[in-house]
KOLRO-571721 format. One record per residue (C-alpha): residue in one letter; x, y, z. Coordinates in steps of 0.02 Angstrom, whole numbers, plus 50000, padded with zeros to 5 digits. Each point is the difference from the previous one (the first is absolute). Example, Ala and Ser with C-alpha at 12.3 -4.5 7.8 and 13.67 -1.06 7.14 Angstrom:
BEGIN
A506154977550390 S500695017249967 
***
This chain:
BEGIN
M526905736553922 A499224999849829 D498954984949961 N500284999749814 S500144984749890 T500754997149833 K498294999849917 N499835018750040 Q501625004249912 P500244999449810 L501054985549938 Y501035011449888 V500655008950157 I500954984850063 I500664997249823 L500675017749997 L500744997750174 I500864984149944 L500695008149843 A500635015450091 A500664990650152 E501264990149897 A500345012549862 V500735012550123 F501324987350055 I500484993049829 L501405012549969 P500815000050173 F499894981350032 V499244988149873 L501175003949854 Q501564996550101 R499184984450075 I499714992749827 F501575007049915 R501165000150152 N501664996649915 T499545010149845 F499555014650114 L501684998750089 E500954999149836 S499055014349919 F500365011850144 S501754993050034 I499634997250184 S500204985750124 D498694991250106 T500585010250150 E499855016449903 L498254995249946 G499654996550183 G500565017850036 C498685006449878 F498684990050091 A500655007050165 A499735017749933 Y498234994949951 G499694992250170 T500685014850098 V498825012149913 A498594987250014 L500274998650187 V499515018250026 S498684999049863 Y499074985850085 L499805010450158 F499375015849916 G499164991849850 G498814990050110 P499095015150073 L500045007949827 A498944985349938 D498735003750137 R499845017749933 F499974999249809 K499084989549870 P500944984549939 N499865004149815 I500905016750022 L501444992850101 M500204984049897 S499935008349829 S501295013050053 A501144986050060 L499864990349837 V500355015049889 L501525005450101 T500674982250007 A499834998649810 L500995016249978 G501364992150105 G499974985149882 F500355011149850 Y501525006650093 L500534982150042 S500084996249814 T501425012749982 Y501104988650109 P500475012850134 S501574998750108 L499964989950160 L499775015650106 N498545006049894 L499284982450000 R499975000550189 I499155017049996 L498724992949878 Y499624985450116 G499805012450143 F498775009749891 W499054983949967 G499944997050188 F499025016250011 T498834997149853 T499574981850034 I499845001250189 F499595017750058 L498705002749863 F499444982449959 W500184986150128 A498775003950141 A498735007149877 M500014983549905 I499824989650160 K498575010850064 A499094999449832 T500144981049998 R499344998750178 I498515010949955 W499654989349846 G500044984150104 G498815006150134 S499884991650169 N499794981949943 K501074998149843 Q501725006050052 G500834983649953 I499314999949823 A500305018749979 F501844998650042 G500084983249913 F499385007949840 L501195014650026 D501594990050023 G499524986049882 G499525012649867 R501635009350031 G500914983949964 L499094998249834 V500385018249954 A501834997650046 A500074983949899 L499235008649849 F501205014550015 G501434987650020 S499464989749850 A499835015649895 G501715005550059 V500804983549951 V499175000849828 I500575018049973 F501764995850059 S500114984949885 L499325010049851 F501465012050012 I501264985850016 T500374995249820 K501144985050035 D500334986850132 I499965008350171 E501684992550048 L500825008249848 T499385017550036 S501065013750077 V499545009650158 T499635015349891 E498754990049894 R499134993450155 Q499985017550073 L499125007049846 A498714986050006 F499695002650186 K499775018749970 Q498494995949892 V499274989650142 I500175014750120 W499265012349875 Y498444989949958 T499734995850184 S500065018550046 I498695004249867 A498844986550068 V500185006350180 L499635017849944 L498414994649909 I499394990250152 G500255015450108 I498885010249886 I498654986649999 V500034998650191 F499735018850020 F498425000149896 F499204983250042 L500484994350176 R498455003750105 L499464992050165 H498265000350078 D500325002250186 K499165013450106 E501014996250156 G501625000449902 L499555016749920 K499515007150169 S501654994650078 E500945007849854 N499105016550025 N500295000350188 A501744992550010 K501575010050031 L501684995549924 L500744995050167 T499044997250162 L500814993950159 T498334992950054 N499934988249851 F501784994150028 K499644996850185 L498444990249952 V500934989349874 M501444996650121 K498794992650129 Y499684984949889 R501184985550038 A499604993349827 V500815015449923 W501684996050079 L499904981849948 L499545005149823 M501585010649993 I501044984350029 I498944989249885 I500125012249855 L501875002950027 C500364981349989 A498774996649859 Y500645014749899 Y501794994250020 G499444983349930 Y499175008949855 K501605009849964 M500904983349983 T498964995849847 D501135012649912 L501324986349999 F499014986449911 S500565005249827 K501795002350062 Y499974982450073 A499334993249836 E501425008249903 E501464997050117 V499594983150076 M498784991849879 L501025007049851 Y498535007749906 N500365013749873 K499425017950035 I498344998849911 E499604983050078 A500455006850172 A498885015149973 K498574988349954 V500204990750166 G499645015950097 T498555004149885 Y499194982850008 L499995000350191 L499025016249996 Y498584990549916 L499794990250162 R499475015650094 P498255001849925 A499524982150042 I500795000850172 G499215016950037 I498234994749956 V500084982850083 I500845006250160 G498835014950008 L498474988849990 L500714988150131 A500435014650116 D498215006549994 R499374982750048 T501294997450138 R501275012950060 A501295010249905 S501294997650138 L499894980949981 W500545000849817 I501375012350039 M500714987050121 I499944986749864 G500865011849879 F501445002950122 L500184981350028 L500194996849813 M501275014249985 T501034993450145 V500084982249933 T500465004949821 S501295013050053 L500844986150099 I500044989149843 F500875013849901 Y501185003750145 L500584981950005 G500525001449817 I499224983749942 I499255007849844 D501155001249849 D499854999549809 T499664981250005 K498435001950107 T498845010249891 L498394992550068 M500545003250180 F500455017949954 V498305003149922 L499064992150146 S501035009350130 I499835017449926 G498164996449967 T499734995050182 M500985015050062 A498985011449888 L498404992150070 G500575004350176 V500585017549956 Y498435004749906 S498844992250130 A500735011050137 R500095015149887 V498184998649947 L499315000450175 Y501005010550119 F498925015549976 A498424989549994 T500334997250186 L499565018250037 E498174994750007 E500444984750106 A500925011650120 K498455011450011 I500975015749949 P498765014149957 L499825004449815 A500175018650035 V501824997750056 T500474987249869 G501255011749916 T500825004250166 A500094981650050 V500734994949832 G501285013950008 F500514995950179 I500154981349967 S500945002849837 V501355010850081 V500734984150074 G499204986949888 Y500795006249839 T501765003850066 P500654985549891 D499925013149861 I501495007850088 F501054985150051 A499464984649901 G500865005249838 L501605004650092 L499984983850099 M499694989249847 G501285009849900 Y501324997250134 F499814981149995 L499854999349810 D501555010749968 A501044991950138 N499634982449939 K499654998949814 G498834987049930 A499134986450099 L500845003250168 G499445018150010 L498224995049955 Q500014986550134 H500515012650133 A498655012149942 F498654986750015 G500674995150171 V499705017750063 M498254999249926 G499674984450103 L500395009450160 F498795013949955 T498594988249953 L500234990050160 V499755016050101 G498495003949892 L499284982950035 V500105003150188 A499245017549984 S498574993949891 Y499614986250126 M499945013150138 F498845010849893 Y498874985049968 K499884996050186 H499705018450042 S498605002049872 T499234983650059 S499895006450179 S499285016549936 L498634990649907 D499634989650156 D499725016150097 L498675006349879 
***
């Protein structure tokens, strides 16, 4: 395994990784997270139909994880990542034409290919190389924390652009007027993603002889690598951990909806709620990353799941309404802390699990096949509860399901912690 450290890698590389890692997901996910109800109105679709679009994305992504992992062990990250960004941006320009529901599903399937097959494992491997053998926590902490800042900046810019094209009180505007304003948000976002893709192609460079050697010698699919990866018990536990943590992350899509439908915020105020929470990610990412490097990543993943479980129970019980603003702010803040803590670190545990760098792409792809299946079913499951029970009741049920997932994640992360402890004792 390469014994690199962050001091051997240029600082601008992690900045480019951060910028690219969030930019590629702005169009498929972040815009609808911040403008959930506006998105639904503009495309004339329901929560369940939007869930169907995510299911199309997740189905393509499922295959893409498996084959995209070995691809990342074969080709340079800048080539794969820049291609993904440019193609994703082109999809954004098409999104701005407001395609039919069928074509919207096809577009989300296309994004499943661009963001996962071409991008995902390449980004994870590049981050692991940048972090070296001793700074995985801070590397992935910077990555996810920085991604939160990029998403927040994109979200803030989106809210500003949206409000600039709304010439009167938001509650007095028609759906058509809001649709035209949202089109500008999509258009400017697509231009930004395209430019980032071009920059990544020319400037993303990593100094890693072992990584370059593995790229030159690797084949797209090798049964030997898959057999090697499957021998690690930690890999199977990480599948469960990521599945549960990612489901919790998908639930953050509902924060702005909760603010609008339960706390009675207007559309712009609700969009700001989702945006403000994204500003927590940089601080959480850096702090948790530093703590993980001084202790264990798996410990802080456990704590993250505990926070998610407790706060999802609070929302499930329905004790937060429009008269409890402070409790609402504290609860979603605490839930975000738990979600982002787990999200920051689950790939930082690859070093803790002693998985060889040369098969990082294969390991990430194999783990992700199961770990990111919420892309297929989370939107449909949330949409079912939200459409069957409008308003607060549907949201309560959705958060109740989240609590079940995070409880399972808590158990799996505890098992991973105990397993990695025994592995360290054997060294």
